[in-house]
TORPA-4810 file (N, C-alpha, C, O; in nm, 3 decimals):
<nodes>
NODE_1_3.002_2.909_2.917_2.949_2.814_2.792_2.854_2.717_2.861_2.888_2.666_2.968_X
NODE_2_2.745_2.690_2.810_2.633_2.614_2.856_2.673_2.495_2.847_2.776_2.473_2.783_X
NODE_3_2.608_2.400_2.901_2.622_2.227_2.962_2.535_2.178_2.826_2.442_2.249_2.788_X
NODE_4_2.569_2.062_2.759_2.551_2.060_2.692_2.495_1.910_2.737_2.567_1.839_2.808_X
NODE_5_2.338_1.854_2.685_2.309_1.725_2.766_2.295_1.637_2.620_2.230_1.684_2.526_X
NODE_6_2.347_1.535_2.614_2.355_1.457_2.499_2.227_1.309_2.575_2.223_1.237_2.675_X
NODE_7_2.123_1.338_2.421_1.998_1.237_2.467_2.019_1.151_2.299_2.013_1.205_2.188_X
NODE_8_2.045_0.999_2.331_2.012_0.916_2.219_1.872_0.869_2.182_1.782_0.892_2.263_X
NODE_9_1.853_0.826_2.107_1.730_0.809_2.050_1.685_0.741_1.965_1.726_0.799_1.865_X
NODE_10_1.606_0.627_1.919_1.576_0.501_1.889_1.449_0.573_1.817_1.394_0.671_1.868_X
NODE_11_1.398_0.505_1.667_1.297_0.519_1.538_1.218_0.358_1.618_1.310_0.276_1.625_X
NODE_12_1.140_0.321_1.653_1.088_0.202_1.633_0.958_0.193_1.550_0.863_0.256_1.599_X
NODE_13_0.937_0.135_1.448_0.857_0.110_1.337_0.786_-0.019_1.368_0.841_-0.128_1.382_X
NODE_14_0.631_0.013_1.378_0.590_-0.075_1.450_0.444_-0.074_1.293_0.411_0.022_1.225_X
NODE_15_0.384_-0.241_1.285_0.272_-0.237_1.224_0.179_-0.293_1.251_0.195_-0.411_1.283_X
NODE_16_0.051_-0.241_1.252_-0.059_-0.280_1.296_-0.160_-0.323_1.207_-0.223_-0.218_1.192_X
NODE_17_-0.221_-0.417_1.130_-0.322_-0.400_1.065_-0.292_-0.302_0.925_-0.394_-0.251_0.878_X
NODE_18_-0.191_-0.277_0.868_-0.130_-0.244_0.752_-0.091_-0.107_0.765_-0.055_-0.031_0.675_X
NODE_19_-0.103_-0.083_0.888_-0.105_0.091_0.952_0.075_0.093_1.007_0.117_0.028_1.103_X
NODE_20_0.149_0.172_0.927_0.280_0.183_1.050_0.299_0.295_1.100_0.317_0.409_1.055_X
NODE_21_0.291_0.235_1.226_0.320_0.372_1.357_0.453_0.370_1.350_0.513_0.272_1.305_X
NODE_22_0.526_0.497_1.400_0.679_0.522_1.419_0.659_0.579_1.607_0.575_0.657_1.651_X
NODE_23_0.744_0.523_1.667_0.739_0.590_1.802_0.912_0.570_1.861_1.000_0.487_1.888_X
NODE_24_0.879_0.712_1.857_1.062_0.715_1.909_1.053_0.732_2.083_0.973_0.750_2.175_X
NODE_25_1.176_0.716_2.057_1.219_0.642_2.266_1.355_0.729_2.233_1.435_0.735_2.140_X
NODE_26_1.336_0.799_2.372_1.452_0.896_2.423_1.527_0.837_2.465_1.492_0.719_2.480_X
NODE_27_1.654_0.867_2.506_1.751_0.803_2.615_1.805_0.880_2.696_1.864_0.957_2.620_X
NODE_28_1.826_0.913_2.797_1.882_1.022_2.868_1.989_0.979_2.876_1.991_0.861_2.913_X
NODE_29_2.093_1.027_2.856_2.270_0.906_2.838_2.333_1.028_3.001_2.451_1.038_3.035_X
NODE_30_2.204_1.108_3.074_2.334_1.196_3.172_2.306_1.114_3.328_2.350_1.163_3.432_X
NODE_31_2.246_1.015_3.326_2.213_0.961_3.452_2.366_0.821_3.469_2.416_0.755_3.379_X
NODE_32_2.394_0.820_3.587_2.497_0.688_3.588_2.437_0.562_3.617_2.521_0.476_3.589_X
NODE_33_2.381_0.534_3.640_2.260_0.420_3.652_2.129_0.408_3.647_2.045_0.472_3.711_X
NODE_34_2.111_0.307_3.555_1.979_0.267_3.510_1.892_0.107_3.626_1.932_0.009_3.690_X
NODE_35_1.823_0.143_3.608_1.739_0.033_3.691_1.676_-0.034_3.616_1.602_0.016_3.531_X
NODE_36_1.699_-0.207_3.637_1.640_-0.314_3.539_1.544_-0.270_3.420_1.558_-0.265_3.297_X
NODE_37_1.419_-0.233_3.525_1.290_-0.178_3.431_1.325_-0.103_3.319_1.266_-0.120_3.211_X
NODE_38_1.439_0.001_3.338_1.474_0.141_3.217_1.535_0.037_3.141_1.517_0.033_3.019_X
NODE_39_1.607_-0.049_3.199_1.696_-0.062_3.064_1.659_-0.172_2.989_1.726_-0.193_2.887_X
NODE_40_1.551_-0.260_3.020_1.461_-0.358_2.999_1.366_-0.255_2.848_1.333_-0.288_2.734_X
NODE_41_1.353_-0.144_2.918_1.253_-0.061_2.837_1.297_0.030_2.679_1.227_0.071_2.585_X
NODE_42_1.442_0.036_2.707_1.528_0.108_2.653_1.571_-0.012_2.488_1.586_0.019_2.369_X
NODE_43_1.576_-0.134_2.553_1.592_-0.240_2.462_1.512_-0.354_2.388_1.532_-0.443_2.306_X
NODE_44_1.421_-0.308_2.455_1.256_-0.349_2.408_1.295_-0.511_2.402_1.310_-0.571_2.295_X
NODE_45_1.310_-0.575_2.538_1.347_-0.702_2.578_1.263_-0.687_2.747_1.261_-0.580_2.807_X
NODE_46_1.206_-0.807_2.798_1.152_-0.884_2.942_1.262_-0.836_3.043_1.373_-0.875_3.008_X
NODE_47_1.262_-0.770_3.147_1.371_-0.812_3.238_1.410_-0.932_3.263_1.527_-0.940_3.302_X
NODE_48_1.335_-1.056_3.251_1.359_-1.169_3.275_1.490_-1.253_3.212_1.573_-1.338_3.242_X
NODE_49_1.448_-1.170_3.107_1.574_-1.196_3.015_1.719_-1.132_3.026_1.813_-1.198_2.981_X
NODE_50_1.739_-1.029_3.072_1.833_-0.948_3.126_1.894_-1.009_3.214_2.017_-1.016_3.208_X
NODE_51_1.818_-1.072_3.323_1.869_-1.158_3.424_1.869_-1.279_3.405_1.843_-1.346_3.504_X
NODE_52_1.898_-1.362_3.263_1.915_-1.474_3.224_2.048_-1.432_3.168_2.151_-1.492_3.200_X
NODE_53_2.049_-1.336_3.088_2.182_-1.281_3.005_2.300_-1.250_3.095_2.409_-1.223_3.045_X
NODE_54_2.279_-1.252_3.243_2.358_-1.162_3.341_2.436_-1.325_3.407_2.556_-1.344_3.429_X
NODE_55_2.324_-1.418_3.425_2.423_-1.541_3.430_2.459_-1.622_3.327_2.533_-1.717_3.352_X
NODE_56_2.425_-1.604_3.228_2.537_-1.662_3.142_2.656_-1.590_3.041_2.733_-1.644_2.962_X
NODE_57_2.638_-1.446_3.076_2.731_-1.415_2.973_2.846_-1.335_3.133_2.803_-1.239_3.197_X
NODE_58_2.946_-1.383_3.156_3.078_-1.343_3.227_3.082_-1.207_3.180_3.193_-1.183_3.228_X
NODE_59_3.047_-1.094_3.122_3.096_-0.974_3.066_2.984_-0.876_3.162_3.000_-0.776_3.234_X
NODE_60_2.897_-0.937_3.133_2.770_-0.872_3.253_2.744_-0.861_3.394_2.644_-0.925_3.427_X
NODE_61_2.786_-0.815_3.464_2.761_-0.743_3.567_2.720_-0.650_3.677_2.794_-0.634_3.774_X
NODE_62_2.595_-0.583_3.665_2.585_-0.482_3.706_2.566_-0.475_3.870_2.540_-0.570_3.944_X
NODE_63_2.590_-0.329_3.907_2.627_-0.324_4.034_2.517_-0.362_4.113_2.415_-0.319_4.058_X
NODE_64_2.490_-0.424_4.220_2.396_-0.441_4.304_2.345_-0.365_4.442_2.452_-0.328_4.489_X
NODE_65_2.256_-0.326_4.523_2.241_-0.263_4.640_2.231_-0.316_4.772_2.186_-0.428_4.750_X
NODE_66_2.241_-0.307_4.865_2.248_-0.371_4.978_2.106_-0.454_4.991_2.088_-0.543_5.074_X
NODE_67_2.009_-0.409_4.892_1.905_-0.497_4.900_1.890_-0.566_4.745_1.784_-0.602_4.694_X
NODE_68_1.984_-0.573_4.705_2.032_-0.678_4.572_1.927_-0.612_4.446_1.865_-0.698_4.383_X
NODE_69_1.908_-0.503_4.416_1.838_-0.413_4.306_1.979_-0.388_4.219_2.097_-0.368_4.247_X
NODE_70_1.910_-0.398_4.115_2.069_-0.427_4.007_2.041_-0.271_3.970_1.941_-0.198_3.968_X
NODE_71_2.175_-0.258_3.942_2.182_-0.087_3.886_2.278_-0.104_3.765_2.395_-0.137_3.784_X
NODE_72_2.229_-0.083_3.644_2.343_-0.074_3.511_2.410_0.057_3.468_2.359_0.168_3.455_X
NODE_73_2.570_0.008_3.444_2.588_0.170_3.390_2.579_0.174_3.236_2.529_0.087_3.165_X
NODE_74_2.626_0.269_3.204_2.651_0.295_3.024_2.703_0.188_2.972_2.657_0.146_2.866_X
NODE_75_2.771_0.147_3.012_2.909_0.027_2.988_2.803_-0.090_2.984_2.780_-0.145_2.876_X
NODE_76_2.763_-0.114_3.054_2.675_-0.236_3.092_2.582_-0.240_2.952_2.579_-0.330_2.868_X
NODE_77_2.526_-0.147_2.953_2.381_-0.112_2.872_2.435_-0.153_2.715_2.365_-0.217_2.636_X
NODE_78_2.603_-0.094_2.679_2.678_-0.127_2.599_2.684_-0.273_2.565_2.652_-0.305_2.450_X
NODE_79_2.719_-0.360_2.646_2.743_-0.479_2.693_2.619_-0.538_2.590_2.624_-0.590_2.479_X
NODE_80_2.509_-0.506_2.677_2.366_-0.566_2.665_2.313_-0.504_2.478_2.260_-0.582_2.399_X
NODE_81_2.333_-0.409_2.454_2.274_-0.397_2.316_2.386_-0.517_2.226_2.330_-0.592_2.146_X
NODE_82_2.506_-0.526_2.239_2.583_-0.622_2.181_2.484_-0.745_2.185_2.406_-0.782_2.097_X
NODE_83_2.515_-0.810_2.338_2.443_-0.924_2.310_2.310_-0.955_2.250_2.262_-1.067_2.233_X
NODE_84_2.246_-0.817_2.214_2.092_-0.829_2.207_2.105_-0.840_2.045_2.027_-0.904_1.974_X
NODE_85_2.215_-0.767_2.002_2.215_-0.768_1.820_2.249_-0.898_1.810_2.198_-0.934_1.704_X
NODE_86_2.313_-1.000_1.864_2.380_-1.107_1.794_2.305_-1.222_1.871_2.340_-1.340_1.863_X
NODE_87_2.193_-1.177_1.951_2.127_-1.329_1.979_1.980_-1.285_1.957_1.904_-1.381_1.965_X
NODE_88_1.908_-1.146_1.925_1.768_-1.124_1.875_1.782_-1.093_1.741_1.701_-1.140_1.661_X
NODE_89_1.889_-1.009_1.694_1.875_-0.979_1.589_1.969_-1.049_1.456_1.933_-1.019_1.342_X
NODE_90_2.050_-1.112_1.469_2.168_-1.187_1.391_2.048_-1.357_1.438_2.052_-1.452_1.359_X
NODE_91_1.980_-1.362_1.535_1.940_-1.489_1.566_2.066_-1.630_1.592_2.071_-1.746_1.553_X
NODE_92_2.165_-1.533_1.689_2.268_-1.704_1.708_2.223_-1.719_1.835_2.146_-1.648_1.901_X
NODE_93_2.308_-1.865_1.874_2.267_-1.915_1.997_2.350_-1.856_2.069_2.446_-1.788_2.032_X
NODE_94_2.307_-1.887_2.200_2.379_-1.822_2.330_2.554_-1.860_2.288_2.642_-1.785_2.245_X
NODE_95_2.559_-2.001_2.319_2.669_-2.018_2.299_2.796_-1.947_2.162_2.915_-1.915_2.164_X
NODE_96_2.694_-1.948_2.062_2.767_-1.885_1.971_2.799_-1.737_1.991_2.912_-1.697_1.965_X
NODE_97_2.703_-1.653_2.036_2.703_-1.538_2.103_2.832_-1.489_2.218_2.897_-1.384_2.224_X
NODE_98_2.836_-1.614_2.302_2.938_-1.589_2.432_3.105_-1.571_2.348_3.199_-1.509_2.396_X
NODE_99_3.103_-1.662_2.185_3.206_-1.717_2.142_3.236_-1.580_2.077_3.354_-1.546_2.085_X
NODE_100_3.143_-1.485_2.007_3.159_-1.386_1.947_3.204_-1.262_2.049_3.297_-1.182_2.040_X
NODE_101_3.114_-1.277_2.135_3.227_-1.175_2.234_3.353_-1.210_2.303_3.432_-1.146_2.373_X
NODE_102_3.348_-1.295_2.274_3.536_-1.316_2.353_3.619_-1.300_2.279_3.726_-1.252_2.315_X
NODE_103_3.581_-1.352_2.090_3.705_-1.344_2.014_3.688_-1.180_1.904_3.763_-1.102_1.846_X
NODE_104_3.571_-1.196_1.924_3.522_-1.073_1.787_3.425_-0.911_1.838_3.347_-0.839_1.777_X
NODE_105_3.489_-0.909_1.996_3.402_-0.766_1.996_3.439_-0.665_1.951_3.355_-0.576_1.959_X
NODE_106_3.566_-0.630_1.889_3.582_-0.518_1.866_3.499_-0.492_1.709_3.435_-0.387_1.700_X
NODE_107_3.499_-0.563_1.619_3.420_-0.593_1.485_3.268_-0.588_1.546_3.194_-0.492_1.527_X
NODE_108_3.238_-0.679_1.606_3.124_-0.618_1.635_3.004_-0.523_1.691_2.882_-0.517_1.677_X
NODE_109_3.112_-0.448_1.768_3.042_-0.278_1.820_3.045_-0.207_1.712_2.964_-0.116_1.694_X
NODE_110_3.162_-0.246_1.600_3.200_-0.141_1.514_3.042_-0.164_1.369_2.999_-0.079_1.290_X
NODE_111_3.009_-0.275_1.384_2.891_-0.266_1.251_2.803_-0.312_1.362_2.716_-0.378_1.306_X
NODE_112_2.779_-0.310_1.491_2.642_-0.237_1.522_2.613_-0.150_1.531_2.492_-0.128_1.539_X
NODE_113_2.750_0.004_1.536_2.728_0.113_1.583_2.688_0.175_1.422_2.644_0.290_1.412_X
NODE_114_2.708_0.092_1.305_2.689_0.137_1.147_2.539_0.064_1.145_2.451_0.110_1.072_X
NODE_115_2.522_-0.020_1.205_2.378_-0.052_1.167_2.308_0.043_1.273_2.201_0.078_1.225_X
NODE_116_2.324_0.085_1.371_2.255_0.183_1.486_2.226_0.324_1.392_2.115_0.375_1.386_X
NODE_117_2.341_0.375_1.320_2.325_0.473_1.233_2.246_0.443_1.142_2.149_0.519_1.136_X
NODE_118_2.250_0.363_1.069_2.155_0.329_0.912_1.986_0.316_0.974_1.889_0.329_0.899_X
NODE_119_1.978_0.294_1.089_1.844_0.218_1.121_1.772_0.370_1.146_1.667_0.409_1.096_X
NODE_120_1.858_0.442_1.235_1.864_0.604_1.243_1.817_0.703_1.145_1.731_0.791_1.150_X
NODE_121_1.905_0.657_1.044_1.857_0.757_0.898_1.734_0.706_0.868_1.638_0.776_0.836_X
NODE_122_1.734_0.590_0.876_1.607_0.529_0.758_1.478_0.579_0.877_1.381_0.643_0.838_X
NODE_123_1.491_0.550_0.980_1.395_0.619_1.064_1.321_0.807_1.064_1.224_0.880_1.087_X
NODE_124_1.419_0.800_1.031_1.410_0.990_1.017_1.372_0.997_0.836_1.275_1.065_0.802_X
NODE_125_1.432_0.942_0.757_1.321_0.929_0.645_1.240_0.942_0.597_1.188_1.019_0.516_X
NODE_126_1.210_0.796_0.686_1.059_0.775_0.678_0.968_0.877_0.766_0.860_0.899_0.712_X
NODE_127_0.983_0.930_0.863_0.929_1.022_0.905_0.890_1.164_0.819_0.779_1.211_0.792_X
NODE_128_1.040_1.218_0.785_0.992_1.262_0.647_0.917_1.247_0.562_0.836_1.336_0.536_X
NODE_129_0.919_1.116_0.484_0.828_1.067_0.414_0.661_1.075_0.493_0.557_1.097_0.431_X
NODE_130_0.668_1.062_0.579_0.543_1.025_0.635_0.464_1.174_0.642_0.347_1.200_0.669_X
NODE_131_0.577_1.259_0.605_0.555_1.422_0.687_0.472_1.493_0.551_0.382_1.577_0.549_X
NODE_132_0.552_1.413_0.428_0.563_1.499_0.310_0.415_1.431_0.240_0.334_1.505_0.183_X
NODE_133_0.391_1.272_0.255_0.244_1.242_0.252_0.123_1.297_0.302_0.015_1.319_0.248_X
NODE_134_0.166_1.315_0.417_0.052_1.393_0.499_0.002_1.537_0.377_-0.094_1.549_0.300_X
NODE_135_0.094_1.606_0.402_0.097_1.717_0.292_0.015_1.726_0.154_-0.026_1.837_0.119_X
NODE_136_-0.013_1.597_0.061_-0.057_1.583_0.003_-0.189_1.596_-0.051_-0.214_1.552_-0.163_X
</nodes>
């Protein structure tokens, strides 16, 4: 039996002077730990924001090496995705996001997964549409 490597991907749509560009980001989930720069790139937020959220949200506590370098697990990244969804996508203030994380985390996780699935489908459909328009 062959080993399977699962890869998560995101499709980002960037508009520049009226031109839509699709950028596909692949995230290799086979690693146990990720550096702060990798996580910042995955979530499209600055590393300074990750460090700030680490101080504000009690649920975030990445491992640290003896030299102080942060190492994030996939569970940490999932927590950060939820926080990013609440703060950046929904526009919640930090205190409201902390309250939601404490009291309604399961519902938020389900909603976030549904939104991710819909965004992936929309991205795939947009790529198909773009390919069809090129064939004209």
